[in-house]
C-alpha positions as CSV (number, residue, x, y, z in Angstrom):
1,M,0.0,0.0,0.0
2,K,1.4,3.4,-1.0
3,L,0.3,5.2,2.0
4,K,1.6,2.5,4.3
5,S,5.1,2.6,2.6
6,I,5.1,6.4,3.1
7,L,4.2,6.0,6.7
8,L,6.8,3.4,7.5
9,G,9.6,5.3,5.7
10,L,9.3,8.5,7.6
11,G,11.7,9.5,10.4
12,I,12.9,12.0,13.0
13,A,15.7,14.4,14.4
14,L,17.3,15.4,17.6
15,A,18.4,18.8,19.0
16,F,19.0,20.6,22.2
17,T,18.5,24.3,22.9
18,M,14.9,25.5,23.0
19,S,13.1,28.6,21.6
20,S,9.4,29.5,21.5
21,D,7.0,28.6,18.7
22,A,3.2,28.9,19.0
23,A,1.8,29.0,22.5
24,Q,1.6,25.3,23.1
25,Y,4.7,24.3,21.2
26,V,8.4,24.7,21.9
27,V,10.9,23.9,19.2
28,P,14.7,23.4,19.5
29,E,16.9,26.2,18.2
30,G,17.7,25.7,14.5
31,Q,14.6,23.6,14.0
32,P,11.7,24.8,11.9
33,P,8.4,25.7,13.6
34,V,5.6,23.3,13.5
35,P,3.7,24.1,10.3
36,G,0.3,25.5,10.9
37,A,0.7,26.0,14.6
38,D,-1.6,28.9,15.7
39,A,-1.4,30.4,19.2
40,S,-5.0,31.7,18.9
41,I,-6.4,28.2,18.7
42,P,-6.9,26.6,22.1
43,D,-5.1,23.3,22.7
44,N,-8.4,21.5,23.5
45,A,-10.0,22.4,20.2
46,Y,-10.1,18.7,19.4
47,Q,-12.7,18.2,22.2
48,N,-15.3,19.8,19.9
49,Y,-16.3,17.2,17.3
50,R,-17.6,19.9,15.2
51,Y,-14.3,21.7,15.2
52,G,-14.5,24.8,13.0
53,D,-18.1,23.8,12.0
54,I,-16.6,22.8,8.7
55,R,-18.5,20.3,6.6
56,K,-16.5,17.1,5.8
57,A,-18.1,16.7,2.4
58,P,-18.5,19.3,-0.4
59,D,-21.7,21.4,-0.2
60,F,-22.8,20.5,-3.7
61,E,-22.8,16.8,-2.7
62,I,-24.9,17.5,0.3
63,Q,-27.3,19.6,-1.7
64,E,-27.6,16.8,-4.4
65,V,-28.3,14.2,-1.7
66,L,-31.1,16.4,-0.2
67,K,-32.5,17.1,-3.7
68,L,-32.8,13.4,-4.4
69,R,-34.4,12.7,-1.0
70,Y,-36.9,15.6,-1.4
71,K,-37.8,14.0,-4.8
72,E,-38.4,10.7,-3.2
73,I,-40.5,12.2,-0.5
74,D,-42.6,14.2,-2.9
75,E,-43.3,10.9,-4.9
76,L,-44.6,9.4,-1.6
77,V,-47.0,12.3,-1.3
78,R,-48.2,12.0,-4.9
79,D,-48.8,8.3,-4.4
80,R,-50.7,9.2,-1.2
81,E,-48.4,7.0,1.0
82,I,-47.7,10.0,3.3
83,S,-49.4,13.3,4.0
84,V,-48.0,16.7,3.0
85,E,-47.4,17.4,6.7
86,D,-45.5,14.2,7.2
87,A,-43.5,15.0,4.0
88,E,-42.4,18.4,5.4
89,A,-41.4,16.8,8.7
90,L,-39.4,14.1,6.9
91,K,-37.6,16.8,4.8
92,K,-36.6,18.6,8.1
93,V,-35.3,15.4,9.5
94,N,-33.2,14.8,6.4
95,V,-31.6,18.3,6.8
96,K,-30.8,17.5,10.4
97,Y,-29.4,14.1,9.4
98,M,-27.1,15.7,6.7
99,D,-26.0,18.4,9.1
100,L,-25.1,15.8,11.8
101,T,-23.3,13.3,9.6
102,S,-21.5,15.9,7.5
103,H,-19.8,17.3,10.6
104,D,-18.5,14.0,12.2
105,S,-15.0,13.8,13.7
106,T,-12.9,10.6,13.8
107,V,-11.5,9.1,17.0
108,I,-9.0,6.2,16.9
109,L,-8.1,4.2,20.0
110,L,-5.4,1.5,20.2
111,H,-5.4,-0.8,23.2
112,E,-4.0,-4.0,21.9
113,D,-0.6,-5.7,22.2
114,G,0.4,-3.3,25.0
115,F,-0.3,-0.2,23.1
116,N,-2.5,2.4,24.8
117,A,-3.3,5.6,23.0
118,K,-5.9,7.6,21.2
119,M,-6.2,10.5,18.7
120,T,-8.9,12.7,17.3
121,A,-9.1,14.1,13.8
122,P,-11.5,16.7,12.2
123,I,-12.4,14.4,9.3
124,R,-15.2,12.0,8.5
125,A,-13.9,8.5,8.0
126,V,-16.4,5.7,7.3
127,A,-14.0,2.8,6.4
128,G,-11.2,1.3,8.3
129,I,-8.2,-1.0,8.0
130,F,-6.3,-2.5,10.9
131,T,-3.0,-4.0,10.0
132,P,0.4,-5.0,11.4
133,L,3.5,-2.9,10.8
134,K,6.5,-4.4,9.0
135,S,8.3,-4.1,12.3
136,D,6.6,-5.0,15.6
137,G,3.5,-2.8,15.9
138,I,0.0,-2.2,14.6
139,T,-1.8,0.5,12.7
140,S,-5.4,1.6,12.6
141,F,-6.4,3.5,9.4
142,A,-9.7,5.4,9.1
143,V,-10.4,6.6,5.6
144,D,-13.0,8.2,3.4
145,R,-12.9,9.6,-0.1
146,Y,-11.5,12.9,1.0
147,A,-9.1,12.2,3.9
148,L,-7.2,9.6,6.0
149,A,-6.2,9.4,9.6
150,S,-4.0,6.8,11.2
151,L,-2.6,5.8,14.6
152,S,0.3,3.4,14.7
153,G,1.8,1.8,17.8
154,T,5.5,0.6,17.3
155,I,8.5,-0.3,19.3
156,V,10.8,1.7,16.9
157,T,11.7,5.0,18.6
158,P,11.1,8.3,16.9
159,E,14.9,8.9,16.9
160,D,15.5,5.6,15.0
161,N,12.9,6.5,12.5
162,Y,14.4,9.9,12.0
163,N,17.8,8.5,11.0
164,E,16.2,6.7,8.1
165,N,13.9,9.6,7.0
166,S,14.8,11.4,3.8
167,E,11.9,13.9,3.8
168,L,12.9,17.6,3.5
169,H,10.0,18.9,5.5
170,K,10.5,17.7,9.1
171,G,11.4,18.8,12.6
172,M,11.4,18.3,16.3
173,F,9.1,19.8,18.9
174,I,8.3,19.7,22.6
175,Y,4.8,19.4,23.8
176,P,3.2,18.7,27.2
177,G,2.9,14.9,27.9
178,F,5.5,13.9,25.2
179,K,8.9,12.6,26.1
180,S,10.0,13.1,22.5
181,A,8.1,14.4,19.5
182,Y,8.7,15.0,15.8
183,W,6.8,15.9,12.6
184,S,7.2,15.4,8.9
185,I,5.4,16.1,5.7
186,S,5.8,13.7,2.9
187,D,7.3,15.4,-0.2
188,E,5.7,12.8,-2.6
189,S,2.2,13.3,-1.1
190,V,2.5,17.1,-1.6
191,R,3.5,16.5,-5.2
192,N,0.5,14.2,-5.7
193,D,-1.9,16.9,-4.3
194,S,-2.7,14.6,-1.3
195,P,-0.5,16.0,1.4
196,M,0.2,13.8,4.4
197,M,1.6,15.0,7.8
198,L,2.8,12.8,10.5
199,A,3.8,13.2,14.1
200,Y,6.0,10.7,16.0
201,V,5.6,10.7,19.8
202,T,6.7,8.9,22.9
203,F,4.6,9.6,26.0
204,D,6.2,10.6,29.3
205,S,4.3,7.8,30.9
206,D,5.8,4.9,28.7
207,S,9.2,5.2,27.1
208,N,9.0,1.6,25.7
209,R,6.2,2.1,23.2
210,H,5.9,4.8,20.5
211,Y,3.2,6.2,18.2
212,I,2.9,7.6,14.8
213,V,-0.1,9.7,14.0
214,G,-1.0,10.6,10.4
215,L,-3.4,12.9,8.6
216,S,-3.8,13.2,4.8
217,K,-6.1,15.2,2.6
218,F,-6.8,13.7,-0.8
219,H,-6.9,15.9,-4.0
220,Q,-6.0,18.9,-1.9
221,P,-3.2,21.0,-3.5
222,N,-3.2,23.5,-0.6
223,V,-1.2,22.0,2.3
224,K,-2.1,24.9,4.7
225,E,-5.4,23.3,5.7
226,L,-3.7,20.0,6.5
227,E,-1.0,21.8,8.6
228,T,-3.5,23.8,10.5
229,E,-5.7,20.8,11.5
230,M,-2.7,18.6,12.3
231,A,-0.9,21.1,14.4
232,N,-3.9,22.6,16.3
233,V,-6.3,19.6,16.6
234,V,-4.7,16.2,15.9
235,I,-1.3,16.7,17.8
236,P,-2.9,18.1,20.9
237,S,-5.4,15.2,20.9
238,I,-2.8,12.5,21.1
239,Q,-2.9,11.0,24.6
240,P,-2.4,7.8,26.5
241,L,-5.5,5.9,27.9
242,D,-3.9,5.6,31.4
243,E,-6.4,8.0,33.0
244,L,-9.4,5.7,32.1
245,A,-8.2,3.2,34.7
246,R,-8.4,5.7,37.5
247,I,-11.9,7.0,36.7
248,S,-13.6,3.8,35.3
249,D,-13.9,0.1,35.6
250,L,-14.1,-2.6,32.8
251,V,-17.4,-4.4,32.4
252,K,-18.1,-7.3,30.1
253,W,-21.4,-8.3,28.5
254,D,-20.8,-11.4,26.4
255,N,-18.8,-10.2,23.4
256,I,-18.3,-6.5,24.3
257,T,-16.3,-4.9,27.0
258,Y,-17.3,-1.3,28.0
259,R,-16.1,1.2,30.7
260,L,-18.3,2.2,33.6
261,P,-17.6,5.4,35.6
262,K,-16.3,4.4,39.1
263,G,-19.1,4.5,41.7
264,M,-21.8,3.4,39.4
265,M,-23.8,0.3,40.4
266,L,-25.9,-2.1,38.4
267,K,-29.5,-1.5,39.4
268,A,-31.4,-3.6,36.9
269,E,-30.7,-6.3,34.3
270,E,-33.7,-7.7,32.5
271,K,-35.0,-9.4,29.5
272,V,-37.5,-6.9,27.9
273,D,-38.8,-9.7,25.7
274,S,-37.4,-12.8,23.9
275,E,-35.0,-10.8,21.8
276,Y,-34.2,-7.6,23.8
277,S,-32.2,-7.1,27.0
278,R,-31.4,-4.1,29.1
279,R,-28.8,-3.1,31.8
280,V,-29.3,0.0,33.9
281,Y,-26.6,1.6,36.2
282,Y,-26.9,4.4,38.6
283,G,-24.3,6.7,40.3
284,Q,-23.9,10.2,41.7
285,G,-25.8,12.4,39.1
286,L,-25.4,9.6,36.6
287,E,-27.6,7.0,34.8
288,L,-26.3,4.6,32.1
289,V,-28.7,2.5,30.1
290,I,-27.6,-0.2,27.6
291,D,-30.2,-1.8,25.4
292,R,-29.3,-4.9,23.3
293,G,-31.3,-6.4,20.5
294,P,-31.0,-8.3,17.3
295,I,-29.4,-6.7,14.2
296,V,-32.2,-5.1,12.2
297,H,-30.2,-4.0,9.2
298,D,-28.4,-6.9,7.6
299,D,-25.6,-4.9,6.2
300,S,-22.3,-3.3,7.4
301,A,-22.2,-1.9,10.9
302,M,-21.5,1.6,9.5
303,S,-24.6,1.5,7.3
304,G,-26.6,0.2,10.3
305,Y,-25.5,3.1,12.4
306,F,-26.6,5.7,9.9
307,N,-29.9,3.9,9.4
308,R,-30.4,3.9,13.2
309,I,-29.5,7.5,13.6
310,F,-32.1,8.5,11.1
311,A,-34.9,6.2,12.0
312,D,-34.5,5.8,15.8
313,Y,-32.9,9.0,16.9
314,L,-33.8,11.9,14.5
315,Y,-37.1,10.6,13.1
316,G,-38.5,8.2,15.7
317,S,-41.2,9.5,18.0
318,S,-39.6,7.8,21.0
319,S,-36.1,9.2,20.4
320,P,-33.9,9.4,23.6
321,L,-32.3,12.6,22.2
322,L,-32.6,15.6,24.6
323,R,-34.9,18.1,22.9
324,D,-33.4,21.3,21.4
325,I,-29.8,20.4,22.6
326,P,-27.1,20.5,19.9
327,I,-25.5,17.2,18.9
328,Q,-21.8,16.7,18.0
329,S,-20.8,13.3,16.8
330,A,-17.8,11.1,16.0
331,I,-17.1,7.7,14.3
332,V,-15.0,5.9,16.9
333,W,-12.6,3.2,15.9
334,N,-11.5,0.9,18.8
335,N,-8.8,-1.4,17.6
336,G,-10.3,-1.1,14.0
337,V,-13.9,-1.8,15.0
338,P,-16.2,1.2,14.4
339,T,-19.0,2.6,16.6
340,Y,-20.9,5.9,16.5
341,L,-20.9,8.4,19.3
342,M,-23.3,11.3,19.8
343,D,-22.7,13.9,22.4
344,Q,-25.4,16.4,23.8
345,H,-23.5,18.4,26.3
346,N,-25.7,21.0,28.0
347,P,-23.5,23.1,30.3
348,G,-24.8,23.1,33.9
349,K,-27.8,21.0,33.0
350,Q,-29.0,17.5,32.1
351,S,-26.7,16.1,29.3
352,R,-26.5,12.9,27.4
353,I,-23.9,10.8,25.5
354,F,-24.9,8.0,23.2
355,Q,-22.8,5.1,21.8
356,L,-24.2,3.0,18.9
357,I,-22.6,-0.4,18.7
358,Q,-23.0,-3.4,16.5
359,D,-21.0,-6.7,16.6
360,D,-21.9,-9.9,14.7
361,Q,-24.9,-10.7,16.8
362,Y,-26.4,-7.7,18.3
363,E,-27.1,-4.0,18.1
364,Y,-26.5,-2.0,21.3
365,D,-27.8,1.4,22.2
366,M,-25.8,2.8,25.1
367,Y,-26.7,6.2,26.6
368,L,-25.3,8.0,29.6
369,T,-27.4,10.7,31.3
370,Y,-25.8,13.1,33.7
371,E,-26.2,16.4,35.5
372,D,-23.3,18.5,34.3
373,G,-21.5,20.0,37.2
374,K,-23.1,17.6,39.7
375,A,-21.8,14.3,38.4
376,K,-18.5,13.0,39.9
377,Y,-16.7,13.4,36.5
378,N,-16.8,16.2,34.0
379,H,-18.1,16.1,30.4
380,I,-14.8,15.1,28.8
381,E,-13.9,12.4,31.3
382,L,-17.4,10.9,30.7
383,R,-17.1,11.1,27.0
384,N,-13.6,9.5,27.2
385,I,-15.2,6.6,29.1
386,M,-17.9,6.2,26.6
387,E,-15.5,6.2,23.6
388,Y,-13.7,3.1,24.9
389,L,-15.0,-0.3,23.9
390,D,-13.5,-3.7,23.3
391,F,-14.8,-6.8,21.5
392,K,-13.9,-10.5,22.2
393,N,-14.1,-11.2,18.4
394,A,-12.4,-7.9,17.3
395,K,-10.3,-9.8,14.7
396,E,-13.4,-11.2,13.0
397,L,-15.2,-7.9,13.1
398,R,-12.2,-6.2,11.6
399,R,-12.1,-8.8,8.9
400,K,-15.6,-8.1,7.9
401,A,-15.1,-4.4,7.9
402,E,-12.0,-4.7,5.7
403,I,-13.9,-6.9,3.2
404,K,-16.5,-4.2,3.0
405,T,-13.8,-1.6,2.5
406,K,-12.2,-3.4,-0.4
407,K,-15.4,-4.0,-2.4
């Protein structure tokens, strides 16, 4: 794979005396500044899944999709299958759906083979590939027609990678939480109008494992947008998962493993009927409900998520969404297995986080309701907990996802 060969061939440099770059970055004297770093952008910008409120697909494509759906709805009215009032309501739901799903972010977590990290990218990636590196390590790719994000875990140090790196655009930087950190931009990718920027980091908390984070924009001759997003969103988002063990516990339910905020207790576990089951947990200012049922849409997990978002959350009369509270969303990749997270943070008031899950047997709807400011943990801590999932048959789920990707 071309992108994989680019990723594996990149490397890093070492220097000593420091000088200031953007507010959150420090670079060694004689090293170039981190491209795109902007001191006016807060270092927690990645926490907003709708960063910049920029659509992840061209406006003309969104309008074409809406035009087609409006035509289909109008035909239902002409055939007297739905009323004019229902048609107008359905059109409004389509607008909400397109707005939500065109502003997704991508979150990638690695927690296999001793690796323990995550990243967030302001792109919409609906397909994934999880693959070994040529040296000891693993990579999770998340990709769409317009962009790619990747998180690799490796035992090869950033310094060793640097010594083999022939790229002209590269440098070293210092950032909180990193023991060592470097960046590079692939010259070949820029020439091909699909620039790719990578960061190579070692965490302060673990000097034996190292990570390579990549972001690429396809058919994008202007490298400035890539540099801005990488420097101000992606790199600040790179973090170990160590904190999760302090604030949450692992809980298994057959094939899946999820995290539960510490202090929450199981209050009910019941069979709703022959096919549906439910678990309910309570804690200080917290309620977590997990509903499990059969797979309704016999297609890929990703297609199933989008069908469920539309039918059960945006259009359904019994939607668990909080009324009139904005939604931000992300496609979350845990060791290469995708899920879909929706976040309704309502500062100082009742808030809710949803995680849509599908394995090879069941659909899960997990939603955490909390009183912001009164719960034991804050909004971001709770969302971090909800992002984390594991699957007993992750290899099989990844294989199915990769088959879908290659078709």
